[in-house]
C-alpha positions in Angstrom: 50.1 -6.5 -12.3 47.6 -4.2 -13.0 45.0 -6.3 -14.1 44.8 -7.7 -10.8 45.0 -4.8 -9.0 42.1 -3.0 -11.5 40.4 -6.3 -10.1 40.7 -5.5 -6.3 39.4 -2.0 -7.3 36.6 -2.8 -8.9 35.3 -5.3 -6.6 36.1 -2.6 -4.0 34.0 -0.6 -5.2 31.3 -3.0 -6.0 31.5 -3.8 -2.5 30.9 -0.4 -1.0 28.2 0.4 -3.5 26.2 -2.5 -2.4 26.9 -1.7 1.2 26.2 2.0 0.6 22.8 0.8 -1.7 21.9 -1.1 1.6 22.3 1.3 3.7 20.0 3.8 1.9 17.5 1.1 1.7 17.5 0.8 5.5 16.8 4.1 5.8 14.4 4.3 3.7 12.5 1.5 5.3 12.8 3.5 8.4 11.7 6.6 7.1 8.8 4.7 5.6 7.7 3.2 9.0 7.9 6.9 10.8 5.9 8.4 8.3 2.8 5.1 8.8 3.7 5.9 12.5 3.0 9.7 11.8 -0.2 9.5 10.1 -1.8 7.0 12.6 -1.1 9.7 15.1 -2.5 12.4 13.2 -5.7 10.6 12.8 -6.1 10.1 16.4 -5.1 14.0 16.9 -8.2 14.7 14.4 -10.9 12.8 16.5 -9.7 13.8 19.8 -9.8 17.4 18.3 -13.7 16.5 16.8 -14.8 15.1 20.3 -13.2 18.2 22.4 -15.0 20.5 19.7 -18.2 18.1 20.2 -17.8 18.5 23.7 -17.9 22.4 23.9 -20.8 22.4 22.0 -22.9 20.5 24.3 -21.6 23.2 27.0 -22.5 25.9 25.2 -26.5 24.4 24.0 -26.9 23.3 27.8 -25.7 26.7 29.5 -27.8 28.7 27.0 -30.7 26.0 28.0 -30.5 27.1 31.8 -30.1 31.1 31.1 -32.9 30.6 29.1 -34.7 28.5 32.1 -33.5 31.2 34.7 -34.4 34.4 32.5 -38.0 33.2 32.3 -38.1 32.1 35.9 -36.7 35.3 36.9 -39.2 37.2 34.8 -42.0 35.3 36.0 -40.8 36.4 39.5 -40.3 32.7 40.3 -36.9 32.9 42.2 
Protein backbone atom coordinates (compact mmCIF):
# COMPACT_ATOMS: atom_id res chain seq x y z
CA UNK A 1 0.00 0.00 0.00
CA UNK A 2 2.82 2.40 0.67
CA UNK A 3 4.10 2.00 -2.92
CA UNK A 4 0.74 3.03 -4.30
CA UNK A 5 0.66 6.06 -2.05
CA UNK A 6 4.15 7.07 -3.15
CA UNK A 7 3.24 6.84 -6.81
CA UNK A 8 0.25 9.09 -6.26
CA UNK A 9 2.36 11.60 -4.39
CA UNK A 10 5.03 11.59 -7.08
CA UNK A 11 2.43 12.03 -9.79
CA UNK A 12 0.79 14.81 -7.84
CA UNK A 13 4.11 16.55 -7.26
CA UNK A 14 5.01 16.26 -10.94
CA UNK A 15 1.68 17.67 -12.03
CA UNK A 16 1.92 20.53 -9.53
CA UNK A 17 5.46 21.24 -10.74
CA UNK A 18 4.35 21.16 -14.38
CA UNK A 19 1.48 23.53 -13.63
CA UNK A 20 3.79 25.85 -11.73
CA UNK A 21 6.31 25.88 -14.59
CA UNK A 22 3.51 26.54 -17.08
CA UNK A 23 2.27 29.44 -14.95
CA UNK A 24 5.77 30.89 -14.68
CA UNK A 25 6.22 30.56 -18.45
CA UNK A 26 2.97 32.44 -19.07
CA UNK A 27 4.06 35.21 -16.72
CA UNK A 28 7.42 35.49 -18.49
CA UNK A 29 5.69 35.78 -21.86
CA UNK A 30 3.43 38.51 -20.48
CA UNK A 31 6.42 40.40 -19.08
CA UNK A 32 8.20 40.07 -22.44
CA UNK A 33 5.20 41.57 -24.28
CA UNK A 34 5.04 44.45 -21.78
CA UNK A 35 8.76 45.08 -22.22
CA UNK A 36 8.40 45.25 -26.01
CA UNK A 37 5.49 47.70 -25.69
CA UNK A 38 7.47 49.87 -23.26
CA UNK A 39 10.41 49.94 -25.67
CA UNK A 40 8.12 51.12 -28.49
CA UNK A 41 6.59 53.79 -26.23
CA UNK A 42 10.03 55.05 -25.22
CA UNK A 43 11.07 55.35 -28.87
CA UNK A 44 7.94 57.35 -29.66
CA UNK A 45 8.53 59.66 -26.70
CA UNK A 46 12.11 60.29 -27.81
CA UNK A 47 10.88 61.27 -31.27
CA UNK A 48 8.26 63.61 -29.81
CA UNK A 49 10.83 65.25 -27.55
CA UNK A 50 13.20 65.73 -30.49
CA UNK A 51 10.42 67.42 -32.48
CA UNK A 52 9.60 69.65 -29.51
CA UNK A 53 13.23 70.72 -29.14
CA UNK A 54 13.41 71.45 -32.86
CA UNK A 55 10.25 73.55 -32.64
CA UNK A 56 11.71 75.60 -29.78
CA UNK A 57 14.89 76.23 -31.78
CA UNK A 58 12.84 77.48 -34.72
CA UNK A 59 10.84 79.80 -32.46
CA UNK A 60 14.05 81.25 -30.98
CA UNK A 61 15.60 81.76 -34.43
CA UNK A 62 12.49 83.45 -35.81
CA UNK A 63 12.24 85.61 -32.68
CA UNK A 64 15.90 86.56 -33.05
CA UNK A 65 15.47 87.51 -36.70
CA UNK A 66 12.35 89.58 -35.93
CA UNK A 67 14.10 91.37 -33.07
CA UNK A 68 17.10 92.12 -35.30
CA UNK A 69 14.83 93.53 -37.99
CA UNK A 70 12.95 95.66 -35.45
CA UNK A 71 16.24 96.86 -33.97
CA UNK A 72 17.60 97.88 -37.36
CA UNK A 73 14.36 99.67 -38.22
CA UNK A 74 14.37 101.46 -34.87
CA UNK A 75 17.96 102.56 -35.31
CA UNK A 76 17.10 103.83 -38.79
CA UNK A 77 14.11 105.66 -37.23
CA UNK A 78 11.68 104.13 -39.68
CA UNK A 79 9.30 102.97 -36.97
